N, C-alpha and C positions, 0 to 999 in steps of 0.2 A: 262075835267080832271083838268083844272086849277081852276075851281070853287070848286071842291072837295078838292083840296090841300089848297086853301084859307080858306075854312070852317074848315078843320082839324087844321090848324095852329091857327086860331082864337080861336077855342075851347080849344086847348092846352094852349094858352096864358091865357085865362080866368080861367081855372082850376088852373094854377100855381099861378096866382095872388090871387085867393081865398085861396089857401093853405097858402101862405105867410101871408095873413091877419089873418088867423086862428091861425097860430103859433105865430105871434106877439101878438095877443090878449091873448093867453094862457100865454105867457111870462109876459105880463103886469099883469095879474091876479095873477100869482105866486109871482111876485115882491110885489104887494100890500098886499097879505096875509103874506109874510115874514116880511114886515114892521110892520104890525099889531102885529104879534107875538113878534117882537123885542121890540116894545113899551110896551107890557105887561110884558116883562122880565125886 
């Protein structure tokens, strides 16, 4: 039972870390795009 709990906890941690990286990357992409538009104006 303890091994299952450890595996589930590790999987949840990995998924949450991946989600944070994805959201952070998307935010950086939007920031970069807005900077490009701002320079053109």
